[in-house]
DRENMAR-252434 format. One record per atom (N, C-alpha, C, O): residue number from 1; residue in three letters; atom name; x, y, z. Coordinates in steps of 0.1 Angstrom, whole numbers, plus 5000, padded with zeros to 4 digits. Layout:
N
<atom i="NUM" aa="ALA" at="CA" u="X" v="Y" w="Z"/>
...
This chain:
81
<atom i="1" aa="MET" at="N" u="5322" v="5095" w="5173"/>
<atom i="1" aa="MET" at="CA" u="5323" v="5083" w="5163"/>
<atom i="1" aa="MET" at="C" u="5323" v="5069" w="5166"/>
<atom i="1" aa="MET" at="O" u="5322" v="5062" w="5157"/>
<atom i="2" aa="GLU" at="N" u="5324" v="5066" w="5176"/>
<atom i="2" aa="GLU" at="CA" u="5327" v="5053" w="5179"/>
<atom i="2" aa="GLU" at="C" u="5311" v="5048" w="5181"/>
<atom i="2" aa="GLU" at="O" u="5307" v="5038" w="5176"/>
<atom i="3" aa="VAL" at="N" u="5304" v="5056" w="5188"/>
<atom i="3" aa="VAL" at="CA" u="5292" v="5054" w="5189"/>
<atom i="3" aa="VAL" at="C" u="5281" v="5053" w="5174"/>
<atom i="3" aa="VAL" at="O" u="5270" v="5047" w="5172"/>
<atom i="4" aa="PHE" at="N" u="5286" v="5060" w="5167"/>
<atom i="4" aa="PHE" at="CA" u="5278" v="5063" w="5154"/>
<atom i="4" aa="PHE" at="C" u="5282" v="5047" w="5148"/>
<atom i="4" aa="PHE" at="O" u="5274" v="5038" w="5145"/>
<atom i="5" aa="ILE" at="N" u="5299" v="5046" w="5146"/>
<atom i="5" aa="ILE" at="CA" u="5300" v="5032" w="5136"/>
<atom i="5" aa="ILE" at="C" u="5292" v="5016" w="5149"/>
<atom i="5" aa="ILE" at="O" u="5289" v="5005" w="5144"/>
<atom i="6" aa="LEU" at="N" u="5290" v="5018" w="5162"/>
<atom i="6" aa="LEU" at="CA" u="5283" v="5009" w="5169"/>
<atom i="6" aa="LEU" at="C" u="5269" v="5012" w="5168"/>
<atom i="6" aa="LEU" at="O" u="5262" v="5004" w="5175"/>
<atom i="7" aa="THR" at="N" u="5263" v="5019" w="5164"/>
<atom i="7" aa="THR" at="CA" u="5252" v="5022" w="5163"/>
<atom i="7" aa="THR" at="C" u="5246" v="5019" w="5149"/>
<atom i="7" aa="THR" at="O" u="5234" v="5018" w="5148"/>
<atom i="8" aa="PHE" at="N" u="5255" v="5018" w="5137"/>
<atom i="8" aa="PHE" at="CA" u="5252" v="5016" w="5125"/>
<atom i="8" aa="PHE" at="C" u="5254" v="4999" w="5123"/>
<atom i="8" aa="PHE" at="O" u="5249" v="4993" w="5113"/>
<atom i="9" aa="CYS" at="N" u="5265" v="4993" w="5134"/>
<atom i="9" aa="CYS" at="CA" u="5267" v="4979" w="5131"/>
<atom i="9" aa="CYS" at="C" u="5252" v="4973" w="5136"/>
<atom i="9" aa="CYS" at="O" u="5246" v="4964" w="5130"/>
<atom i="10" aa="ILE" at="N" u="5245" v="4980" w="5150"/>
<atom i="10" aa="ILE" at="CA" u="5235" v="4974" w="5153"/>
<atom i="10" aa="ILE" at="C" u="5223" v="4976" w="5144"/>
<atom i="10" aa="ILE" at="O" u="5214" v="4967" w="5145"/>
<atom i="11" aa="PHE" at="N" u="5221" v="4985" w="5136"/>
<atom i="11" aa="PHE" at="CA" u="5212" v="4987" w="5131"/>
<atom i="11" aa="PHE" at="C" u="5217" v="4974" w="5112"/>
<atom i="11" aa="PHE" at="O" u="5209" v="4968" w="5105"/>
<atom i="12" aa="ILE" at="N" u="5225" v="4974" w="5111"/>
<atom i="12" aa="ILE" at="CA" u="5230" v="4963" w="5099"/>
<atom i="12" aa="ILE" at="C" u="5226" v="4952" w="5104"/>
<atom i="12" aa="ILE" at="O" u="5221" v="4944" w="5096"/>
<atom i="13" aa="LEU" at="N" u="5225" v="4947" w="5119"/>
<atom i="13" aa="LEU" at="CA" u="5226" v="4934" w="5123"/>
<atom i="13" aa="LEU" at="C" u="5207" v="4934" w="5125"/>
<atom i="13" aa="LEU" at="O" u="5200" v="4923" w="5124"/>
<atom i="14" aa="VAL" at="N" u="5202" v="4943" w="5127"/>
<atom i="14" aa="VAL" at="CA" u="5189" v="4938" w="5126"/>
<atom i="14" aa="VAL" at="C" u="5183" v="4940" w="5112"/>
<atom i="14" aa="VAL" at="O" u="5171" v="4937" w="5110"/>
<atom i="15" aa="ILE" at="N" u="5189" v="4944" w="5104"/>
<atom i="15" aa="ILE" at="CA" u="5185" v="4945" w="5088"/>
<atom i="15" aa="ILE" at="C" u="5186" v="4930" w="5085"/>
<atom i="15" aa="ILE" at="O" u="5177" v="4923" w="5080"/>
<atom i="16" aa="VAL" at="N" u="5200" v="4924" w="5088"/>
<atom i="16" aa="VAL" at="CA" u="5203" v="4910" w="5085"/>
<atom i="16" aa="VAL" at="C" u="5196" v="4903" w="5091"/>
<atom i="16" aa="VAL" at="O" u="5195" v="4892" w="5085"/>
<atom i="17" aa="GLY" at="N" u="5190" v="4903" w="5103"/>
<atom i="17" aa="GLY" at="CA" u="5184" v="4892" w="5112"/>
<atom i="17" aa="GLY" at="C" u="5165" v="4895" w="5103"/>
<atom i="17" aa="GLY" at="O" u="5158" v="4885" w="5100"/>
<atom i="18" aa="LEU" at="N" u="5161" v="4904" w="5101"/>
<atom i="18" aa="LEU" at="CA" u="5148" v="4905" w="5096"/>
<atom i="18" aa="LEU" at="C" u="5152" v="4897" w="5082"/>
<atom i="18" aa="LEU" at="O" u="5146" v="4887" w="5080"/>
<atom i="19" aa="ALA" at="N" u="5159" v="4900" w="5073"/>
<atom i="19" aa="ALA" at="CA" u="5159" v="4893" w="5060"/>
<atom i="19" aa="ALA" at="C" u="5159" v="4880" w="5058"/>
<atom i="19" aa="ALA" at="O" u="5155" v="4873" w="5049"/>
<atom i="20" aa="ILE" at="N" u="5166" v="4877" w="5068"/>
<atom i="20" aa="ILE" at="CA" u="5173" v="4861" w="5072"/>
<atom i="20" aa="ILE" at="C" u="5160" v="4853" w="5076"/>
<atom i="20" aa="ILE" at="O" u="5158" v="4841" w="5071"/>
<atom i="21" aa="GLY" at="N" u="5149" v="4859" w="5086"/>
<atom i="21" aa="GLY" at="CA" u="5140" v="4857" w="5090"/>
<atom i="21" aa="GLY" at="C" u="5126" v="4855" w="5078"/>
<atom i="21" aa="GLY" at="O" u="5116" v="4847" w="5078"/>
<atom i="22" aa="PHE" at="N" u="5130" v="4865" w="5069"/>
<atom i="22" aa="PHE" at="CA" u="5121" v="4867" w="5056"/>
<atom i="22" aa="PHE" at="C" u="5123" v="4853" w="5048"/>
<atom i="22" aa="PHE" at="O" u="5115" v="4844" w="5045"/>
<atom i="23" aa="ILE" at="N" u="5139" v="4855" w="5045"/>
<atom i="23" aa="ILE" at="CA" u="5137" v="4847" w="5036"/>
<atom i="23" aa="ILE" at="C" u="5136" v="4829" w="5042"/>
<atom i="23" aa="ILE" at="O" u="5135" v="4819" w="5035"/>
<atom i="24" aa="PHE" at="N" u="5138" v="4830" w="5056"/>
<atom i="24" aa="PHE" at="CA" u="5135" v="4810" w="5057"/>
<atom i="24" aa="PHE" at="C" u="5118" v="4809" w="5061"/>
<atom i="24" aa="PHE" at="O" u="5111" v="4799" w="5059"/>
<atom i="25" aa="LYS" at="N" u="5114" v="4819" w="5064"/>
<atom i="25" aa="LYS" at="CA" u="5099" v="4815" w="5064"/>
<atom i="25" aa="LYS" at="C" u="5088" v="4818" w="5054"/>
<atom i="25" aa="LYS" at="O" u="5076" v="4817" w="5057"/>
<atom i="26" aa="ARG" at="N" u="5092" v="4823" w="5042"/>
<atom i="26" aa="ARG" at="CA" u="5088" v="4824" w="5029"/>
<atom i="26" aa="ARG" at="C" u="5073" v="4831" w="5030"/>
<atom i="26" aa="ARG" at="O" u="5063" v="4827" w="5023"/>
<atom i="27" aa="ARG" at="N" u="5073" v="4842" w="5040"/>
<atom i="27" aa="ARG" at="CA" u="5062" v="4851" w="5041"/>
<atom i="27" aa="ARG" at="C" u="5058" v="4865" w="5031"/>
<atom i="27" aa="ARG" at="O" u="5068" v="4873" w="5027"/>
<atom i="28" aa="VAL" at="N" u="5048" v="4868" w="5028"/>
<atom i="28" aa="VAL" at="CA" u="5043" v="4879" w="5027"/>
<atom i="28" aa="VAL" at="C" u="5049" v="4896" w="5034"/>
<atom i="28" aa="VAL" at="O" u="5044" v="4900" w="5045"/>
<atom i="29" aa="LEU" at="N" u="5059" v="4902" w="5028"/>
<atom i="29" aa="LEU" at="CA" u="5060" v="4912" w="5034"/>
<atom i="29" aa="LEU" at="C" u="5045" v="4918" w="5038"/>
<atom i="29" aa="LEU" at="O" u="5035" v="4918" w="5030"/>
<atom i="30" aa="LYS" at="N" u="5044" v="4923" w="5051"/>
<atom i="30" aa="LYS" at="CA" u="5025" v="4928" w="5050"/>
<atom i="30" aa="LYS" at="C" u="5028" v="4939" w="5062"/>
<atom i="30" aa="LYS" at="O" u="5037" v="4937" w="5070"/>
<atom i="31" aa="GLY" at="N" u="5020" v="4953" w="5064"/>
<atom i="31" aa="GLY" at="CA" u="5021" v="4961" w="5072"/>
<atom i="31" aa="GLY" at="C" u="5012" v="4953" w="5085"/>
<atom i="31" aa="GLY" at="O" u="5006" v="4943" w="5085"/>
<atom i="32" aa="SER" at="N" u="5013" v="4964" w="5096"/>
<atom i="32" aa="SER" at="CA" u="5013" v="4955" w="5109"/>
<atom i="32" aa="SER" at="C" u="4998" v="4964" w="5116"/>
<atom i="32" aa="SER" at="O" u="4993" v="4961" w="5127"/>
<atom i="33" aa="CYS" at="N" u="4994" v="4976" w="5107"/>
<atom i="33" aa="CYS" at="CA" u="4983" v="4984" w="5113"/>
<atom i="33" aa="CYS" at="C" u="4973" v="4987" w="5101"/>
<atom i="33" aa="CYS" at="O" u="4967" v="4998" w="5100"/>
<atom i="34" aa="GLY" at="N" u="4972" v="4976" w="5090"/>
<atom i="34" aa="GLY" at="CA" u="4960" v="4977" w="5079"/>
<atom i="34" aa="GLY" at="C" u="4959" v="4987" w="5073"/>
<atom i="34" aa="GLY" at="O" u="4949" v="4989" w="5066"/>
<atom i="35" aa="GLY" at="N" u="4969" v="4996" w="5072"/>
<atom i="35" aa="GLY" at="CA" u="4974" v="5006" w="5062"/>
<atom i="35" aa="GLY" at="C" u="4960" v="5019" w="5059"/>
<atom i="35" aa="GLY" at="O" u="4953" v="5026" w="5065"/>
<atom i="36" aa="ILE" at="N" u="4964" v="5016" w="5043"/>
<atom i="36" aa="ILE" at="CA" u="4947" v="5028" w="5040"/>
<atom i="36" aa="ILE" at="C" u="4935" v="5021" w="5046"/>
<atom i="36" aa="ILE" at="O" u="4924" v="5027" w="5046"/>
<atom i="37" aa="THR" at="N" u="4936" v="5009" w="5050"/>
<atom i="37" aa="THR" at="CA" u="4920" v="5003" w="5046"/>
<atom i="37" aa="THR" at="C" u="4922" v="5004" w="5058"/>
<atom i="37" aa="THR" at="O" u="4912" v="4998" w="5061"/>
<atom i="38" aa="ALA" at="N" u="4928" v="5008" w="5071"/>
<atom i="38" aa="ALA" at="CA" u="4920" v="5011" w="5083"/>
<atom i="38" aa="ALA" at="C" u="4914" v="5025" w="5086"/>
<atom i="38" aa="ALA" at="O" u="4907" v="5028" w="5096"/>
<atom i="39" aa="LEU" at="N" u="4917" v="5033" w="5076"/>
<atom i="39" aa="LEU" at="CA" u="4913" v="5049" w="5077"/>
<atom i="39" aa="LEU" at="C" u="4900" v="5051" w="5066"/>
<atom i="39" aa="LEU" at="O" u="4896" v="5062" w="5061"/>
<atom i="40" aa="GLY" at="N" u="4895" v="5035" w="5063"/>
<atom i="40" aa="GLY" at="CA" u="4882" v="5036" w="5059"/>
<atom i="40" aa="GLY" at="C" u="4881" v="5040" w="5044"/>
<atom i="40" aa="GLY" at="O" u="4870" v="5042" w="5038"/>
<atom i="41" aa="MET" at="N" u="4899" v="5044" w="5037"/>
<atom i="41" aa="MET" at="CA" u="4898" v="5047" w="5024"/>
<atom i="41" aa="MET" at="C" u="4898" v="5032" w="5013"/>
<atom i="41" aa="MET" at="O" u="4903" v="5021" w="5017"/>
<atom i="42" aa="LYS" at="N" u="4894" v="5034" w="5001"/>
<atom i="42" aa="LYS" at="CA" u="4893" v="5021" w="4990"/>
<atom i="42" aa="LYS" at="C" u="4902" v="5027" w="4984"/>
<atom i="42" aa="LYS" at="O" u="4910" v="5019" w="4981"/>
<atom i="43" aa="LYS" at="N" u="4907" v="5042" w="4979"/>
<atom i="43" aa="LYS" at="CA" u="4912" v="5042" w="4969"/>
<atom i="43" aa="LYS" at="C" u="4927" v="5048" w="4974"/>
<atom i="43" aa="LYS" at="O" u="4929" v="5058" w="4980"/>
<atom i="44" aa="ALA" at="N" u="4936" v="5039" w="4969"/>
<atom i="44" aa="ALA" at="CA" u="4950" v="5048" w="4976"/>
<atom i="44" aa="ALA" at="C" u="4957" v="5057" w="4966"/>
<atom i="44" aa="ALA" at="O" u="4967" v="5063" w="4969"/>
<atom i="45" aa="CYS" at="N" u="4949" v="5058" w="4952"/>
<atom i="45" aa="CYS" at="CA" u="4958" v="5068" w="4944"/>
<atom i="45" aa="CYS" at="C" u="4946" v="5078" w="4942"/>
<atom i="45" aa="CYS" at="O" u="4934" v="5077" w="4946"/>
<atom i="46" aa="ASP" at="N" u="4956" v="5091" w="4930"/>
<atom i="46" aa="ASP" at="CA" u="4945" v="5101" w="4926"/>
<atom i="46" aa="ASP" at="C" u="4941" v="5097" w="4911"/>
<atom i="46" aa="ASP" at="O" u="4937" v="5106" w="4904"/>
<atom i="47" aa="CYS" at="N" u="4941" v="5086" w="4906"/>
<atom i="47" aa="CYS" at="CA" u="4939" v="5087" w="4892"/>
<atom i="47" aa="CYS" at="C" u="4925" v="5088" w="4888"/>
<atom i="47" aa="CYS" at="O" u="4915" v="5084" w="4894"/>
<atom i="48" aa="GLU" at="N" u="4926" v="5094" w="4875"/>
<atom i="48" aa="GLU" at="CA" u="4918" v="5096" w="4870"/>
<atom i="48" aa="GLU" at="C" u="4907" v="5091" w="4861"/>
<atom i="48" aa="GLU" at="O" u="4896" v="5096" w="4857"/>
<atom i="49" aa="GLU" at="N" u="4917" v="5074" w="4856"/>
<atom i="49" aa="GLU" at="CA" u="4906" v="5061" w="4853"/>
<atom i="49" aa="GLU" at="C" u="4912" v="5052" w="4860"/>
<atom i="49" aa="GLU" at="O" u="4924" v="5052" w="4864"/>
<atom i="50" aa="PRO" at="N" u="4900" v="5042" w="4862"/>
<atom i="50" aa="PRO" at="CA" u="4909" v="5029" w="4869"/>
<atom i="50" aa="PRO" at="C" u="4920" v="5020" w="4863"/>
<atom i="50" aa="PRO" at="O" u="4920" v="5024" w="4851"/>
<atom i="51" aa="CYS" at="N" u="4923" v="5017" w="4863"/>
<atom i="51" aa="CYS" at="CA" u="4942" v="5008" w="4865"/>
<atom i="51" aa="CYS" at="C" u="4937" v="4994" w="4852"/>
<atom i="51" aa="CYS" at="O" u="4926" v="4988" w="4854"/>
<atom i="52" aa="ASP" at="N" u="4943" v="4991" w="4842"/>
<atom i="52" aa="ASP" at="CA" u="4941" v="4977" w="4836"/>
<atom i="52" aa="ASP" at="C" u="4937" v="4968" w="4849"/>
<atom i="52" aa="ASP" at="O" u="4925" v="4964" w="4850"/>
<atom i="53" aa="ASN" at="N" u="4945" v="4966" w="4858"/>
<atom i="53" aa="ASN" at="CA" u="4945" v="4956" w="4867"/>
<atom i="53" aa="ASN" at="C" u="4929" v="4953" w="4874"/>
<atom i="53" aa="ASN" at="O" u="4922" v="4943" w="4873"/>
<atom i="54" aa="LEU" at="N" u="4925" v="4968" w="4881"/>
<atom i="54" aa="LEU" at="CA" u="4907" v="4968" w="4883"/>
<atom i="54" aa="LEU" at="C" u="4897" v="4964" w="4871"/>
<atom i="54" aa="LEU" at="O" u="4886" v="4960" w="4873"/>
<atom i="55" aa="LYS" at="N" u="4903" v="4967" w="4858"/>
<atom i="55" aa="LYS" at="CA" u="4894" v="4967" w="4851"/>
<atom i="55" aa="LYS" at="C" u="4898" v="4953" w="4849"/>
<atom i="55" aa="LYS" at="O" u="4893" v="4951" w="4860"/>
<atom i="56" aa="GLU" at="N" u="4902" v="4945" w="4847"/>
<atom i="56" aa="GLU" at="CA" u="4901" v="4930" w="4845"/>
<atom i="56" aa="GLU" at="C" u="4895" v="4923" w="4856"/>
<atom i="56" aa="GLU" at="O" u="4885" v="4916" w="4854"/>
<atom i="57" aa="LYS" at="N" u="4900" v="4927" w="4870"/>
<atom i="57" aa="LYS" at="CA" u="4890" v="4920" w="4879"/>
<atom i="57" aa="LYS" at="C" u="4878" v="4922" w="4876"/>
<atom i="57" aa="LYS" at="O" u="4873" v="4911" w="4876"/>
<atom i="58" aa="VAL" at="N" u="4871" v="4929" w="4874"/>
<atom i="58" aa="VAL" at="CA" u="4856" v="4934" w="4867"/>
<atom i="58" aa="VAL" at="C" u="4852" v="4927" w="4863"/>
<atom i="58" aa="VAL" at="O" u="4843" v="4920" w="4867"/>
<atom i="59" aa="ALA" at="N" u="4860" v="4925" w="4849"/>
<atom i="59" aa="ALA" at="CA" u="4857" v="4918" w="4841"/>
<atom i="59" aa="ALA" at="C" u="4855" v="4901" w="4838"/>
<atom i="59" aa="ALA" at="O" u="4850" v="4894" w="4829"/>
<atom i="60" aa="LEU" at="N" u="4861" v="4899" w="4848"/>
<atom i="60" aa="LEU" at="CA" u="4866" v="4885" w="4856"/>
<atom i="60" aa="LEU" at="C" u="4853" v="4881" w="4868"/>
<atom i="60" aa="LEU" at="O" u="4852" v="4869" w="4870"/>
<atom i="61" aa="GLY" at="N" u="4846" v="4888" w="4873"/>
<atom i="61" aa="GLY" at="CA" u="4840" v="4887" w="4885"/>
<atom i="61" aa="GLY" at="C" u="4846" v="4888" w="4896"/>
<atom i="61" aa="GLY" at="O" u="4839" v="4884" w="4905"/>
<atom i="62" aa="GLU" at="N" u="4859" v="4892" w="4899"/>
<atom i="62" aa="GLU" at="CA" u="4862" v="4890" w="4913"/>
<atom i="62" aa="GLU" at="C" u="4861" v="4901" w="4919"/>
<atom i="62" aa="GLU" at="O" u="4869" v="4902" w="4928"/>
<atom i="63" aa="ILE" at="N" u="4852" v="4913" w="4917"/>
<atom i="63" aa="ILE" at="CA" u="4850" v="4922" w="4923"/>
<atom i="63" aa="ILE" at="C" u="4837" v="4930" w="4918"/>
<atom i="63" aa="ILE" at="O" u="4834" v="4929" w="4906"/>
<atom i="64" aa="SER" at="N" u="4829" v="4936" w="4926"/>
<atom i="64" aa="SER" at="CA" u="4815" v="4946" w="4914"/>
<atom i="64" aa="SER" at="C" u="4821" v="4957" w="4911"/>
<atom i="64" aa="SER" at="O" u="4831" v="4964" w="4914"/>
<atom i="65" aa="GLU" at="N" u="4810" v="4954" w="4903"/>
<atom i="65" aa="GLU" at="CA" u="4812" v="4968" w="4895"/>
<atom i="65" aa="GLU" at="C" u="4810" v="4980" w="4901"/>
<atom i="65" aa="GLU" at="O" u="4811" v="4991" w="4895"/>
<atom i="66" aa="THR" at="N" u="4806" v="4979" w="4912"/>
<atom i="66" aa="THR" at="CA" u="4803" v="4997" w="4918"/>
<atom i="66" aa="THR" at="C" u="4818" v="5001" w="4925"/>
<atom i="66" aa="THR" at="O" u="4820" v="5011" w="4931"/>
<atom i="67" aa="GLU" at="N" u="4828" v="4989" w="4924"/>
<atom i="67" aa="GLU" at="CA" u="4841" v="4999" w="4925"/>
<atom i="67" aa="GLU" at="C" u="4847" v="5008" w="4914"/>
<atom i="67" aa="GLU" at="O" u="4856" v="5017" w="4915"/>
<atom i="68" aa="LEU" at="N" u="4840" v="5005" w="4905"/>
<atom i="68" aa="LEU" at="CA" u="4845" v="5016" w="4896"/>
<atom i="68" aa="LEU" at="C" u="4836" v="5029" w="4899"/>
<atom i="68" aa="LEU" at="O" u="4841" v="5039" w="4896"/>
<atom i="69" aa="ASP" at="N" u="4828" v="5029" w="4903"/>
<atom i="69" aa="ASP" at="CA" u="4819" v="5042" w="4906"/>
<atom i="69" aa="ASP" at="C" u="4827" v="5050" w="4911"/>
<atom i="69" aa="ASP" at="O" u="4821" v="5060" w="4911"/>
<atom i="70" aa="ARG" at="N" u="4837" v="5050" w="4916"/>
<atom i="70" aa="ARG" at="CA" u="4844" v="5061" w="4925"/>
<atom i="70" aa="ARG" at="C" u="4853" v="5072" w="4914"/>
<atom i="70" aa="ARG" at="O" u="4855" v="5084" w="4916"/>
<atom i="71" aa="PHE" at="N" u="4857" v="5061" w="4901"/>
<atom i="71" aa="PHE" at="CA" u="4861" v="5069" w="4892"/>
<atom i="71" aa="PHE" at="C" u="4851" v="5078" w="4883"/>
<atom i="71" aa="PHE" at="O" u="4857" v="5086" w="4875"/>
<atom i="72" aa="LYS" at="N" u="4839" v="5078" w="4883"/>
<atom i="72" aa="LYS" at="CA" u="4833" v="5083" w="4877"/>
<atom i="72" aa="LYS" at="C" u="4832" v="5099" w="4880"/>
<atom i="72" aa="LYS" at="O" u="4831" v="5103" w="4891"/>
<atom i="73" aa="LYS" at="N" u="4832" v="5105" w="4870"/>
<atom i="73" aa="LYS" at="CA" u="4830" v="5124" w="4876"/>
<atom i="73" aa="LYS" at="C" u="4819" v="5129" w="4875"/>
<atom i="73" aa="LYS" at="O" u="4808" v="5127" w="4868"/>
<atom i="74" aa="GLY" at="N" u="4824" v="5137" w="4885"/>
<atom i="74" aa="GLY" at="CA" u="4806" v="5143" w="4889"/>
<atom i="74" aa="GLY" at="C" u="4811" v="5158" w="4893"/>
<atom i="74" aa="GLY" at="O" u="4823" v="5162" w="4892"/>
<atom i="75" aa="ASP" at="N" u="4803" v="5165" w="4897"/>
<atom i="75" aa="ASP" at="CA" u="4804" v="5182" w="4900"/>
<atom i="75" aa="ASP" at="C" u="4816" v="5180" w="4911"/>
<atom i="75" aa="ASP" at="O" u="4815" v="5174" w="4922"/>
<atom i="76" aa="GLN" at="N" u="4826" v="5187" w="4907"/>
<atom i="76" aa="GLN" at="CA" u="4835" v="5191" w="4916"/>
<atom i="76" aa="GLN" at="C" u="4835" v="5206" w="4921"/>
<atom i="76" aa="GLN" at="O" u="4838" v="5215" w="4913"/>
<atom i="77" aa="PHE" at="N" u="4833" v="5208" w="4928"/>
<atom i="77" aa="PHE" at="CA" u="4835" v="5222" w="4932"/>
<atom i="77" aa="PHE" at="C" u="4840" v="5224" w="4945"/>
<atom i="77" aa="PHE" at="O" u="4834" v="5221" w="4955"/>
<atom i="78" aa="TYR" at="N" u="4852" v="5229" w="4945"/>
<atom i="78" aa="TYR" at="CA" u="4863" v="5227" w="4958"/>
<atom i="78" aa="TYR" at="C" u="4858" v="5246" w="4965"/>
<atom i="78" aa="TYR" at="O" u="4860" v="5255" w="4956"/>
<atom i="79" aa="GLU" at="N" u="4855" v="5250" w="4975"/>
<atom i="79" aa="GLU" at="CA" u="4854" v="5262" w="4981"/>
<atom i="79" aa="GLU" at="C" u="4866" v="5267" w="4987"/>
<atom i="79" aa="GLU" at="O" u="4872" v="5261" w="4995"/>
<atom i="80" aa="VAL" at="N" u="4869" v="5278" w="4984"/>
<atom i="80" aa="VAL" at="CA" u="4880" v="5290" w="4985"/>
<atom i="80" aa="VAL" at="C" u="4875" v="5297" w="4996"/>
<atom i="80" aa="VAL" at="O" u="4865" v="5303" w="4998"/>
<atom i="81" aa="LYS" at="N" u="4888" v="5294" w="5004"/>
<atom i="81" aa="LYS" at="CA" u="4881" v="5305" w="5014"/>
<atom i="81" aa="LYS" at="C" u="4892" v="5316" w="5016"/>
<atom i="81" aa="LYS" at="O" u="4889" v="5325" w="5023"/>
């Protein structure tokens, strides 16, 4: 039981230390590996239609309209073996 309590306290200290560092540096939290874009994937969800945020960015010209092409429905065939 002592090992469990000691381990728990160490984890709490690490979490508090990370929180204090985050508060004082005021930096945005971000992953270190690149996330989904490191895998070459642009779409992070399986949405049927683009979200309002994406539509707004296209309307403002922040991103290209070609980003909306991935939502176009084409022939979707799945081979069942």
